[in-house]
C-alpha positions in Angstrom: 0.0 0.0 0.0 1.6 3.3 -1.0 2.2 6.0 1.5 0.4 9.4 1.3 2.8 12.2 0.4 2.1 14.9 3.0 5.2 17.1 2.3 3.1 19.8 0.6 0.3 20.0 3.2 2.0 22.5 5.4 2.6 25.0 2.6 -0.9 24.5 1.3 -2.5 25.1 4.7 -0.3 28.1 5.4 -1.0 29.7 2.0 -4.8 29.1 2.5 -4.7 30.7 6.0 -2.7 33.7 4.7 -5.1 34.1 1.7 -8.2 34.0 4.0 -6.6 36.5 6.3 -5.8 38.9 3.5 -9.3 38.5 2.0 -11.0 39.2 5.3 -8.8 42.2 6.0 -9.7 43.6 2.6 -13.4 43.0 3.1 -13.3 44.7 6.5 -11.2 47.7 5.3 -13.6 48.4 2.4 -16.6 48.4 4.8 -17.9 51.9 5.6 -18.5 52.3 9.3 -20.3 55.4 10.6 -17.9 58.0 11.9 -20.0 59.4 14.7 -22.7 57.0 15.9 -26.0 58.7 16.7 -27.5 58.6 20.2 -30.9 57.0 20.3 -33.3 58.4 22.8 -34.8 55.6 24.9 -38.2 56.3 26.3 -39.0 54.4 29.4 -42.6 53.4 29.7 -43.9 52.8 33.1 -46.3 49.9 33.2 -49.1 49.8 35.8 -48.8 46.5 37.5 -51.5 45.5 40.0 -48.9 44.5 42.6 -47.4 48.0 42.6 -50.6 49.6 43.7 -51.2 47.4 46.7 -49.2 47.5 49.9 -48.3 44.0 51.0 -46.5 43.1 54.1 -44.2 40.1 54.1 -44.1 38.3 57.4 -40.9 36.6 58.4 -41.6 33.2 60.1 -39.5 34.3 63.1 -41.4 37.5 63.7 -44.8 35.7 64.0 -46.2 35.2 67.5 -45.6 31.9 69.1 -48.5 29.5 69.1 
């Protein structure tokens, strides 16, 4: 059974990685990013929840009278 010649695999993988890196760098450098991002005003809406209108007291088990 013949052996697989792997002597050129390193240079192939290296050149592929370098090509992908250069391609991605060119794609990113040609992309137009906004120079000054605009500030969006966020309006907070207050929702009326039924539990906010009621006053509830939470009793700790230790503060209850002994039975």
